[in-house]
C-alpha positions as CSV (number, residue, x, y, z in Angstrom):
1,M,-27.3,-54.8,41.6
2,P,-28.6,-58.4,40.6
3,Q,-31.6,-58.2,43.2
4,E,-32.7,-54.7,42.1
5,R,-33.1,-55.3,38.7
6,F,-34.7,-58.8,38.9
7,G,-36.7,-58.0,41.9
8,R,-37.0,-60.7,44.7
9,N,-39.5,-62.6,46.2
10,N,-41.4,-63.4,49.6
11,R,-38.3,-65.4,50.7
12,G,-35.6,-62.7,49.6
13,V,-34.3,-65.1,47.0
14,A,-33.8,-62.9,44.1
15,R,-35.9,-64.0,40.9
16,T,-35.4,-64.2,37.2
17,P,-37.5,-61.9,34.3
18,R,-40.5,-63.8,33.3
19,P,-39.5,-64.5,29.3
20,I,-40.6,-62.7,26.3
21,P,-43.0,-65.5,24.5
22,A,-41.7,-66.2,21.3
23,R,-45.4,-64.9,19.5
24,V,-44.9,-61.5,21.3
25,R,-41.3,-61.4,20.0
26,I,-42.0,-62.6,16.1
27,L,-44.6,-60.8,16.1
28,S,-42.7,-57.6,17.1
29,A,-40.0,-58.0,14.9
30,I,-42.6,-58.5,11.6
31,L,-43.9,-55.2,12.9
32,A,-41.3,-53.5,13.1
33,V,-39.4,-54.6,9.6
34,A,-43.4,-53.6,8.6
35,C,-43.1,-50.1,10.0
36,V,-40.0,-49.4,9.3
37,G,-40.7,-50.3,5.6
38,L,-44.2,-48.5,5.2
39,A,-41.8,-45.3,7.3
40,I,-39.2,-45.5,4.5
41,V,-41.6,-45.5,1.0
42,G,-43.5,-43.0,2.9
43,S,-40.9,-40.6,3.3
44,V,-39.5,-41.7,-0.4
45,T,-43.1,-40.3,-1.9
46,F,-43.8,-37.4,0.9
47,M,-40.1,-36.2,0.2
48,V,-40.8,-36.0,-3.8
49,Q,-43.8,-35.0,-4.0
50,R,-43.0,-31.9,-2.0
51,E,-39.8,-31.0,-4.3
52,Q,-42.2,-31.3,-7.1
53,V,-44.5,-28.5,-5.6
54,I,-41.8,-26.7,-4.4
55,A,-40.0,-27.0,-7.9
56,G,-43.7,-25.5,-9.6
57,V,-43.9,-22.7,-7.0
58,N,-40.1,-21.6,-7.6
59,A,-40.9,-21.9,-12.1
60,R,-43.9,-20.0,-11.3
61,L,-42.0,-17.2,-9.5
62,D,-39.2,-17.6,-12.2
63,A,-41.8,-16.7,-14.8
64,Q,-42.9,-13.2,-13.2
65,V,-39.1,-12.0,-13.4
66,Q,-39.9,-12.5,-17.1
67,S,-43.4,-11.5,-17.3
68,L,-42.5,-7.8,-16.3
69,R,-41.2,-7.0,-19.3
70,G,-44.1,-7.5,-21.5
71,V,-46.8,-5.9,-18.9
72,A,-47.2,-2.6,-21.1
73,D,-48.3,-4.2,-23.9
74,R,-52.0,-5.4,-23.3
75,S,-52.3,-7.5,-26.2
76,S,-49.3,-9.4,-25.2
77,V,-50.6,-10.5,-21.8
78,E,-52.3,-13.5,-21.4
79,E,-53.9,-14.3,-18.2
80,T,-54.1,-18.1,-16.9
81,G,-55.3,-20.3,-14.2
82,S,-51.3,-20.1,-12.9
83,G,-51.0,-16.5,-13.5
84,A,-49.4,-14.3,-16.2
85,E,-47.1,-15.3,-18.5
86,P,-44.0,-13.5,-20.4
87,A,-45.5,-11.5,-23.5
88,T,-44.7,-12.7,-27.2
89,E,-43.5,-8.7,-27.8
90,D,-41.7,-7.2,-25.4
91,A,-41.7,-3.5,-23.9
92,D,-39.1,-1.6,-21.4
93,V,-40.0,0.2,-18.3
94,S,-38.8,3.5,-19.9
95,D,-41.8,3.5,-22.0
96,Y,-43.2,4.4,-18.6
97,A,-43.6,8.0,-17.4
98,S,-43.0,6.8,-13.5
99,I,-42.2,4.1,-11.2
100,D,-46.1,4.7,-10.1
101,D,-47.4,3.9,-13.8
102,Y,-44.9,0.9,-14.3
103,L,-46.1,-1.1,-10.9
104,R,-49.3,-0.2,-10.9
105,A,-49.5,-1.4,-14.9
106,V,-47.6,-4.9,-13.2
107,V,-50.3,-4.9,-10.9
108,A,-52.8,-5.3,-12.6
109,R,-51.9,-6.7,-15.2
110,L,-49.8,-9.8,-13.4
111,V,-53.3,-11.1,-11.4
112,P,-52.4,-13.5,-8.6
113,A,-53.7,-17.2,-9.1
114,R,-55.2,-18.7,-6.1
115,N,-52.7,-19.2,-3.5
116,E,-50.8,-16.2,-4.4
117,A,-50.3,-12.8,-3.8
118,S,-48.8,-10.0,-5.2
119,L,-47.5,-6.2,-3.6
120,A,-46.2,-3.0,-4.9
121,L,-43.9,-1.0,-3.1
122,I,-42.5,2.8,-3.6
123,D,-40.0,3.8,-1.3
124,G,-40.5,1.1,1.8
125,V,-44.4,1.9,1.2
126,A,-47.0,-0.5,0.0
127,R,-48.4,1.4,-2.7
128,Y,-50.5,-0.7,-5.6
129,K,-52.4,-4.6,-4.5
130,P,-54.2,-6.7,-6.7
131,A,-58.0,-5.4,-6.8
132,T,-59.2,-9.2,-7.7
133,L,-60.1,-12.0,-5.3
134,S,-58.6,-14.7,-6.5
135,G,-55.1,-14.5,-4.4
136,F,-54.7,-13.3,-0.6
137,D,-53.3,-10.1,0.8
138,I,-50.2,-9.3,2.3
139,S,-50.2,-5.2,2.6
140,D,-50.5,-5.9,6.2
141,N,-48.0,-8.2,6.7
142,T,-45.6,-5.8,8.4
143,A,-42.5,-8.3,9.6
144,F,-42.5,-9.5,6.0
145,I,-42.3,-6.4,4.0
146,E,-39.6,-5.4,6.8
147,R,-37.8,-8.6,5.6
148,V,-38.3,-8.4,1.8
149,L,-36.8,-4.5,2.3
150,D,-33.6,-5.2,4.0
151,E,-32.7,-8.0,1.6
152,T,-33.2,-6.1,-1.8
153,A,-31.8,-2.7,0.0
154,G,-28.5,-3.6,-2.3
155,G,-30.7,-3.5,-5.2
156,T,-30.5,-7.2,-6.2
157,A,-33.4,-9.4,-6.4
158,K,-34.2,-11.9,-4.2
159,K,-35.9,-15.1,-3.7
160,G,-36.4,-17.1,-0.5
161,T,-38.8,-18.5,2.1
162,A,-40.8,-16.9,5.0
163,V,-42.7,-18.2,7.8
164,T,-45.2,-15.6,8.8
165,D,-48.4,-15.3,10.7
166,Q,-49.8,-16.1,7.0
167,G,-47.9,-19.3,7.1
168,S,-44.8,-20.2,4.9
169,L,-44.5,-18.0,2.2
170,R,-42.2,-18.6,-0.9
171,Y,-41.5,-15.1,-2.5
172,V,-39.5,-13.6,-5.1
173,A,-38.9,-9.4,-4.5
174,I,-37.5,-7.3,-7.9
175,P,-36.5,-4.0,-7.6
176,V,-37.7,-1.4,-9.8
177,T,-35.9,2.1,-10.9
178,M,-36.5,4.5,-13.4
179,P,-33.7,6.9,-15.2
180,G,-35.1,10.7,-13.8
181,D,-36.9,9.1,-10.9
182,P,-35.3,9.3,-7.6
183,R,-37.7,6.6,-5.9
184,T,-36.8,3.0,-5.7
185,G,-39.6,0.4,-6.3
186,L,-40.6,-3.0,-5.4
187,Y,-42.2,-5.6,-7.1
188,V,-43.2,-8.5,-4.6
189,R,-44.4,-11.9,-5.8
190,V,-45.9,-14.5,-3.3
191,V,-47.1,-18.3,-3.0
192,D,-48.6,-19.7,0.3
193,L,-46.3,-22.5,0.4
194,G,-48.5,-24.3,3.2
195,A,-51.1,-24.0,0.9
196,E,-49.4,-25.3,-2.0
197,L,-48.5,-28.0,-0.1
198,E,-51.7,-29.1,1.5
199,P,-52.6,-32.1,-1.3
200,V,-49.1,-33.6,-0.4
201,T,-50.0,-33.0,3.4
202,V,-54.1,-34.6,3.0
203,A,-52.2,-37.6,1.0
204,M,-49.1,-38.3,3.3
205,I,-52.1,-38.1,6.4
206,T,-54.0,-40.4,4.6
207,Y,-51.0,-42.5,3.7
208,V,-50.1,-42.3,7.7
209,I,-53.6,-43.5,8.6
210,A,-53.7,-46.6,5.9
211,A,-50.3,-47.8,6.7
212,L,-51.6,-47.9,10.9
213,I,-54.3,-49.9,9.5
214,V,-52.5,-52.1,7.6
215,L,-50.3,-52.3,10.7
216,G,-53.1,-53.1,12.4
217,A,-54.5,-56.0,9.8
218,I,-51.0,-57.6,9.9
219,A,-50.6,-57.8,13.7
220,V,-54.5,-59.2,14.2
221,V,-53.1,-61.8,11.0
222,G,-50.0,-62.1,12.3
223,W,-51.1,-63.1,16.2
224,F,-53.1,-66.0,14.7
225,V,-50.8,-67.0,12.4
226,T,-47.8,-67.1,14.8
227,G,-50.2,-69.0,17.2
228,R,-51.1,-71.5,14.8
229,L,-47.6,-71.9,14.0
230,L,-46.3,-72.0,17.5
231,S,-48.8,-74.2,18.7
232,P,-47.0,-77.7,18.1
233,I,-44.4,-76.1,20.0
234,R,-46.3,-75.0,22.6
235,H,-47.8,-78.3,23.1
236,L,-44.7,-80.0,23.0
237,R,-43.8,-77.5,26.7
238,E,-47.3,-78.6,27.5
239,T,-46.4,-82.5,26.3
240,A,-42.9,-82.4,28.1
241,N,-44.3,-80.4,31.1
242,A,-47.0,-83.4,31.5
243,I,-44.4,-86.3,31.5
244,S,-43.3,-87.8,34.8
245,I,-41.5,-90.6,35.3
246,T,-44.8,-92.5,36.3
247,D,-46.5,-91.9,32.9
248,L,-44.3,-91.3,30.0
249,S,-47.3,-91.8,27.4
250,P,-48.1,-88.4,26.0
251,R,-47.0,-87.9,22.6
252,L,-47.1,-85.0,20.3
253,S,-49.3,-84.7,17.1
254,A,-47.4,-85.1,14.2
255,E,-49.4,-84.0,11.1
256,G,-48.1,-81.9,8.1
257,N,-44.7,-81.8,6.5
258,D,-43.1,-79.2,7.4
259,D,-39.8,-79.0,10.1
260,I,-42.5,-78.3,13.0
261,A,-43.8,-81.8,12.6
262,D,-40.4,-83.1,11.8
263,L,-39.7,-81.6,15.1
264,S,-42.6,-83.7,16.5
265,R,-41.7,-87.0,15.1
266,T,-38.7,-86.9,16.5
267,V,-39.5,-85.4,19.7
268,N,-42.5,-88.3,19.8
269,S,-39.0,-90.8,18.6
270,M,-37.1,-89.4,21.5
271,L,-40.0,-90.4,23.6
272,D,-40.7,-93.9,23.1
273,R,-36.5,-94.8,23.2
274,L,-37.0,-92.6,26.9
275,E,-40.2,-94.9,27.7
276,G,-38.8,-98.2,26.4
277,S,-35.9,-97.3,28.5
278,V,-37.7,-97.2,31.7
279,D,-39.3,-99.8,30.6
280,V,-36.4,-101.9,30.5
281,Q,-34.9,-100.7,33.8
282,R,-37.3,-101.4,35.6
283,Q,-38.1,-104.7,33.9
284,L,-34.3,-105.4,34.8
285,L,-34.8,-104.3,38.8
286,D,-38.0,-106.3,38.6
287,D,-35.8,-110.0,37.4
288,V,-32.4,-108.8,39.4
289,R,-34.8,-108.2,42.2
290,H,-36.2,-111.9,41.6
291,E,-33.2,-113.8,40.4
292,L,-31.5,-112.5,43.5
293,K,-34.3,-113.1,46.1
294,T,-34.3,-116.9,45.2
295,P,-30.1,-117.7,45.9
296,I,-30.9,-115.2,49.1
297,T,-33.7,-117.3,50.4
298,I,-31.8,-120.4,49.7
299,V,-28.6,-119.8,51.7
300,R,-30.4,-117.9,54.3
301,G,-32.7,-121.4,54.7
302,H,-29.9,-123.5,54.8
303,L,-27.7,-121.3,57.6
304,E,-31.3,-121.4,59.8
305,L,-31.5,-125.0,59.4
306,M,-27.9,-125.8,60.3
307,D,-26.3,-127.4,63.0
308,P,-23.2,-125.8,63.9
309,R,-22.0,-128.9,65.6
310,D,-22.2,-131.1,63.0
311,A,-19.1,-130.9,61.0
312,D,-21.4,-132.3,58.2
313,D,-24.1,-130.3,58.2
314,V,-21.5,-126.8,58.4
315,A,-20.0,-128.5,55.6
316,S,-23.0,-129.4,53.1
317,A,-24.8,-125.7,53.8
318,R,-21.0,-123.7,52.9
319,E,-21.2,-126.0,49.8
320,I,-24.7,-124.9,49.5
321,G,-23.7,-121.1,50.2
322,M,-20.9,-120.9,47.7
323,A,-23.0,-122.6,44.7
324,E,-25.4,-120.1,45.4
325,L,-22.4,-117.0,45.5
326,D,-21.3,-118.7,42.5
327,R,-24.3,-118.5,40.5
328,L,-24.8,-114.6,41.5
329,A,-21.5,-113.6,40.4
330,R,-22.3,-114.9,37.1
331,L,-25.5,-113.1,37.4
332,V,-23.8,-109.8,37.9
333,E,-21.3,-110.4,35.3
334,D,-24.0,-111.3,32.5
335,I,-25.6,-108.4,33.5
336,D,-22.6,-106.3,32.9
337,L,-21.8,-108.1,29.6
338,L,-25.4,-106.7,28.7
339,A,-24.8,-103.3,29.7
340,A,-21.8,-103.4,27.6
341,A,-23.6,-105.2,24.6
342,E,-26.4,-101.9,24.3
343,G,-23.5,-99.4,25.2
344,D,-22.2,-97.4,22.1
345,S,-18.0,-99.1,23.4
346,Y,-17.8,-100.7,19.5
347,T,-14.9,-100.7,17.0
348,M,-16.5,-100.7,13.2
349,R,-14.6,-101.6,10.7
350,E,-14.7,-104.9,8.0
351,V,-14.3,-108.5,9.7
352,D,-13.3,-111.3,7.4
353,L,-16.0,-114.1,7.3
354,A,-14.0,-116.9,6.9
355,A,-11.5,-116.5,9.2
356,L,-14.2,-115.2,11.7
357,T,-16.0,-118.5,11.1
358,A,-12.6,-120.6,11.5
359,R,-11.8,-119.2,14.4
360,V,-15.3,-119.6,16.3
361,G,-15.4,-123.4,14.7
362,E,-11.7,-123.5,16.6
363,L,-13.4,-122.4,19.8
364,V,-16.8,-124.3,19.8
365,A,-14.5,-127.6,19.1
366,V,-13.4,-128.0,22.7
367,I,-17.0,-127.6,24.3
368,P,-17.7,-131.1,25.6
369,G,-20.9,-133.6,25.1
370,H,-21.6,-132.8,21.4
371,T,-20.3,-133.4,18.0
372,W,-19.3,-129.7,16.5
373,T,-19.5,-129.5,12.4
374,V,-18.2,-126.0,10.6
375,E,-20.6,-126.5,7.3
376,A,-19.9,-123.4,5.3
377,H,-17.5,-120.5,4.9
378,A,-18.8,-117.0,3.7
379,E,-16.6,-115.6,1.4
380,G,-16.0,-111.6,1.7
381,V,-16.2,-109.0,4.6
382,T,-18.8,-107.2,6.3
383,V,-18.4,-104.2,8.6
384,G,-18.9,-104.7,12.7
385,D,-17.0,-105.2,16.3
386,Q,-15.3,-108.8,15.6
387,D,-15.2,-109.6,19.2
388,R,-18.8,-108.8,19.9
389,L,-19.9,-111.1,16.8
390,L,-17.5,-113.6,18.1
391,Q,-19.1,-113.1,21.6
392,A,-22.4,-113.3,19.9
393,W,-21.7,-116.1,18.6
394,L,-19.9,-118.3,20.7
395,Q,-23.0,-117.3,23.0
396,L,-25.5,-119.1,20.5
397,A,-23.0,-122.2,20.6
398,D,-23.2,-122.3,24.3
399,N,-26.5,-122.0,24.1
400,A,-27.2,-125.1,21.8
401,A,-24.7,-126.7,23.7
402,K,-27.0,-126.4,26.7
403,Y,-30.2,-127.4,25.9
404,T,-29.7,-129.8,23.8
405,P,-29.4,-133.7,24.5
406,A,-26.0,-134.5,25.3
407,G,-24.2,-136.4,22.0
408,S,-26.0,-134.6,19.3
409,P,-24.4,-132.9,16.8
410,I,-24.2,-129.3,16.4
411,E,-23.4,-127.1,13.3
412,I,-22.2,-123.8,12.8
413,G,-21.5,-121.6,9.9
414,S,-21.8,-118.3,8.1
415,A,-22.9,-117.2,4.6
416,L,-23.0,-113.8,2.5
417,D,-25.7,-112.5,-0.2
418,A,-26.9,-109.3,-1.7
419,G,-29.0,-109.2,1.6
420,G,-26.2,-109.0,4.0
421,A,-24.0,-111.4,6.0
422,R,-25.5,-114.5,8.1
423,L,-23.8,-116.5,11.1
424,W,-25.7,-119.4,12.3
425,V,-26.0,-121.9,14.9
426,R,-27.9,-124.7,14.3
427,D,-28.9,-127.9,16.9
428,H,-31.3,-131.2,16.8
429,G,-32.7,-130.9,20.0
430,A,-36.5,-130.5,21.3
431,G,-36.4,-127.0,19.0
432,I,-38.4,-123.5,20.2
433,P,-41.8,-123.6,20.0
434,H,-43.3,-121.0,18.4
435,G,-45.6,-119.1,21.0
436,A,-41.7,-118.7,23.2
437,R,-39.9,-117.2,20.2
438,H,-41.2,-114.0,21.0
439,R,-39.7,-113.6,24.7
440,I,-36.6,-115.9,24.6
441,F,-34.3,-112.8,24.0
442,R,-35.6,-111.0,27.1
443,R,-33.8,-110.6,29.8
444,F,-33.9,-113.5,32.7
445,D,-36.8,-115.4,30.3
446,R,-36.6,-119.0,28.7
447,A,-38.7,-120.9,26.2
448,H,-39.6,-123.5,28.9
449,G,-39.9,-121.5,31.5
450,K,-37.7,-123.7,34.0
451,R,-34.3,-123.2,35.8
452,T,-33.4,-126.8,35.8
453,I,-30.6,-125.5,33.9
454,G,-27.8,-123.3,35.3
455,G,-27.6,-119.3,33.5
456,S,-28.6,-116.0,34.3
457,G,-31.3,-116.3,31.1
458,L,-29.5,-113.1,29.9
459,G,-27.4,-115.0,27.3
460,L,-30.4,-114.3,23.9
461,A,-30.6,-111.1,25.4
462,I,-26.4,-110.1,24.9
463,V,-26.9,-111.9,21.5
464,D,-29.7,-109.5,20.7
465,A,-28.3,-106.6,21.7
466,I,-24.9,-107.4,19.6
467,A,-27.3,-108.1,16.5
468,K,-29.5,-104.8,16.9
469,S,-26.2,-102.9,17.8
470,H,-25.1,-103.6,14.3
471,G,-28.2,-102.7,12.7
472,G,-28.9,-106.6,12.0
473,Q,-31.4,-109.1,14.2
474,C,-31.3,-112.5,15.7
475,A,-34.0,-115.0,14.3
476,V,-34.6,-118.5,15.2
477,T,-36.0,-120.9,12.7
478,D,-36.6,-125.0,13.0
479,T,-34.2,-127.0,12.1
480,P,-35.3,-129.8,9.8
481,G,-36.2,-132.8,11.3
482,G,-36.3,-131.3,15.0
483,G,-34.2,-128.4,16.7
484,A,-33.9,-125.0,16.2
485,T,-31.4,-122.6,14.3
486,F,-30.4,-119.0,15.9
487,T,-29.0,-117.1,13.0
488,I,-27.9,-113.9,13.4
489,H,-28.5,-111.5,10.4
490,L,-26.3,-108.8,9.4
491,P,-27.1,-106.0,7.0
492,P,-25.1,-105.3,3.8
493,T,-21.7,-103.4,3.8
494,T,-23.2,-100.9,2.0
495,A,-25.6,-99.6,4.0
496,E,-25.6,-97.3,6.4
497,L,-24.7,-98.7,10.0
498,P,-27.1,-97.0,12.7
499,A,-25.3,-96.1,15.9
500,P,-25.5,-98.6,18.7
501,V,-28.8,-99.6,20.0
502,R,-30.1,-98.3,23.5
503,A,-31.9,-100.6,25.9
504,G,-34.8,-98.8,24.9
505,D,-34.8,-99.7,21.3
506,V,-34.0,-103.0,22.3
507,V,-37.0,-104.1,23.6
508,L,-38.7,-102.0,21.4
509,Q,-37.8,-103.6,18.0
510,R,-38.3,-106.9,19.9
511,E,-41.6,-106.1,21.1
512,A,-43.1,-105.0,17.4
513,A,-41.5,-108.3,15.9
514,G,-43.5,-110.4,18.7
């Protein structure tokens, strides 16, 4: 059951197991790979050395068989550190009077080396053993003697390995017979395999100890190295835990040029956008609350002062209420337009600048109170959403018509060069003070902070959002002779267009420009 597997807390709710830290998992994987590698290398080395030792032992035992033919010739026997070597001049067992003489000569001449033993048996009874102290004695090893007697009962020499109380013994047993002698002799040569393998075993133990020390060093070094490598991720987790809706200021250290530093910079950029978006939403709520408070106060005040019995007073209050409600409706509509402009509902394709300029010229010509002139038509195309660009350009024209004296001329035009496309509107009004240019694109803001002209104060904010969604910007400059020129700058068509800019990006870029 899940409850039994994960356990329960004091309230009886199943608890999920605590995840294993990445630091532990990485270090465990490193140690596992190192352990497997060291084990494979050690095992292969041990097996190779062991086989070499066993092959040497077998060669020494095989040499004993050849040596038995030359033991009668004393001058032909050479004693070496590893036992007797075959004689250069052969002799035959028939040269001896009895099996006793032959086996006595064999045991006396083939002196066992270190870790070796030999024994001669006649009719299953141990008769002769070396008188030297260079080897070890097997004459009392009854179980071993019985084994070799059983194996050679058929008269065939045998070679094998026996595990006895004296250790692991590698042996060769050679039956000996003589014509005219009914007895059966047996010569046994033994090598203590455990003693021969002792250097290999010591080397292997040394290797294991060294491997454990190496694994310990890897564990210690790896613990600190992985901790240092994962510290940015741990800091990322701590930063994420510290962030709340009331405090979005914590940031990560983005030093270095590795993947983790890139991740830190990406997260910081995300936090910047998130903080900017939250700030924009807060500002929007504050501005909307402020904008709604005024018409509500006006309508409420007139309703409270209205005389229900006075038809003129009722009509006046009704007129004022309807006007304020219309203003609220326009405010809601502009907020909806701004949200759409800051969204991602853009259809990017090639836009003919000349056709777009002609279309704007046709539409602004019906705006009363001003003389409209199309001064320049750009020849070429740009990449963008034609409807959004048309909306932004018309908004600039409408804004110029509202804030310039009646009867003053207004020019529009477009241009295209290596730096990109420009869509501009030029008026000849009072202009925009330099100190106010950084805030006229803010929501519900005006250059002079006055409400004498109708509107929600979102027009230029919508234009700015559309321009930034196309990877460009909207800027204001002075018109020669007085007035202001608003220009939408679009990037070259060869440049990669960014994704539509969100509210946070708009505010951050606007504040950076300011």
